[in-house]
N, C-alpha and C positions, 0 to 999 in steps of 0.2 A: 750726738758726739761733736765735740770741738777738739781742734788740735791746738795745744799750747806749746809755745816755743820759748825756751830760755835763750833769748836772742843775742845777748851781749857777746857771747863767745861762739855762737853758732857759725860754722863756716858758710861762706857765700854759696857754694854749690848746693849745700843742703837747703838753704832758704829758697833757691831757685827751683829745686825739686818740689818743695812744699808749696810754693806759689802755684805751680802747674797742677799739683794734685788737688789743692783746695778748690781751685777754679773748675777743674774738670769734673770733680765729684760733688761740687757745690757744698762743701763742708767749711764751716767757719773756722778760720785759723787766727789765733791771737799771738802776736809776737810781743813779748814783754822785755823791755830794756830800760836802762837808766840813761839812755841817750836817744836822740832823734834817729828814727829809721825811715829811710825812703823805700817805699814798697809800691808794687804795681797797683794801679787803680782796679779794684774789684770789690764787689759787695761782700765777698767771702774772706777778704784779707783785712785784718784790723791790727792796729798797733796800740800798745799802752806804754807810755813813758812814765816810769816811776822815779822817785827821788834817788839821788846817789846815796851810797852807804852800803855797808856790809849786809848782804842777803836781803836787801829791800825787794828786788825783783823776785827772788825765790819765795819770800814770804807772801807776796801778792799772788803768785801762782798757786801756792798751797791753799790760800784762802778761797780762791775761785774754782779750782779744779774739782771735778766730780768723778764718780766711778765710771761714767760712760766715756770719759775723755781720754785723749792720748797726749802724752808729754814727750817733747824732744829736748833732751838735755844730756850733757856729759857730767853734770854735777851729781855726784853719788848721794850726798845727804838729801838734796832736793828730790832725786829719784825715789829714795826710801820713803820720804813723806808722801809723795804722790801715790806710790804703791800702797801705802797704809790706808789711803783714802779709796783704794780700789781702781785707780787709773792704770792704763797701760803706759809703759815707758820704754822708749828706745833712745840710744845715743846716736850722735851724728855718724858713727861708723857702722851703724846697723845692728848693734848688739842690743838684744831685748833684756831689760832688767825685770826680774820676777820676784815674788815673795821668797822663792827658794834660792835665788842667786844673790839677792841684794845684801844679805848679811856678810857673805864672804867678800863682796866688793867693798863694803864699808871697812871691813878689817884690813883688806889690802891697801885701801886708800890711806888709812891711818898709819899703817906700817911704812908705806912709801913716804908719807909726810914726815915721819920721824927720821927716816933715812936721809931725806933731803935736808932737814934742819940740822942734822949732825954732820953734814958735808960728805956723807958716803956716796950719795947718788946726786948727780948734777943735771941729768937730762930729764926732759919731759916726754910726752908721747911723740911718736914719729910724725912727720908731716902728713897732712891729709892728702890722699892720692886718689886716682881714678878707681882703684879697686874698692876703697872705702866708700866712694860715691855710689858705685853700683850696688854694693852690699846694703847701703842705707836705702836706696831706691827699692830694692827687692823686699827688704823688711817692711818698709812703709806700705808697699802694695799688698803684702800678705795681711798686715793688720787692718788696713782699710777694707779689704775684701771680706775678712772675718766679721767686721762691724756691720756689713750690709747683709 
C-alpha cells in the first residue's frame, strides 16, 4: 500500500498527520503537487512536482495509483477515478468516498458548481477546524488498520 496525496489544496494539519502515520507505520506516502513542497526527511515521504495546468496532478495520480493504495483528496472527480481503479479514498475532513457514495457526490458537486456559476451560491466549504482534523485522523487510522 502507498498513500497518495493530492497535495496542492491539502490542509497543513492533514499533511502533518500523514507525515507521522507514514513514518510510524513505514508506509510510503507520495505528495503530488504542481509546486515545490517542503516535507520532513523520511525514507517513507516522497514528493512529485508535476507541471502546472488543469488536472495535471490529478492525471498523474490516476496513472500511478493501484487498487491497494489510499488517496487523500477533496477533488470529487479525482476520487471517482481512483475508486474506479479500486483504491480507497478519504477527504481531508475524514469522509470516505466509496463506489456507493461517489455518484451522489459527483452529482452534488455538479449541482453546486451550477449554482455558484449562476450566482445563487457564493460560499465554499466551512473553514477547516479541530473537529475535522480529529475526524480525519480517526478515519486514516481505521483504514490503515484494515490494510494490515
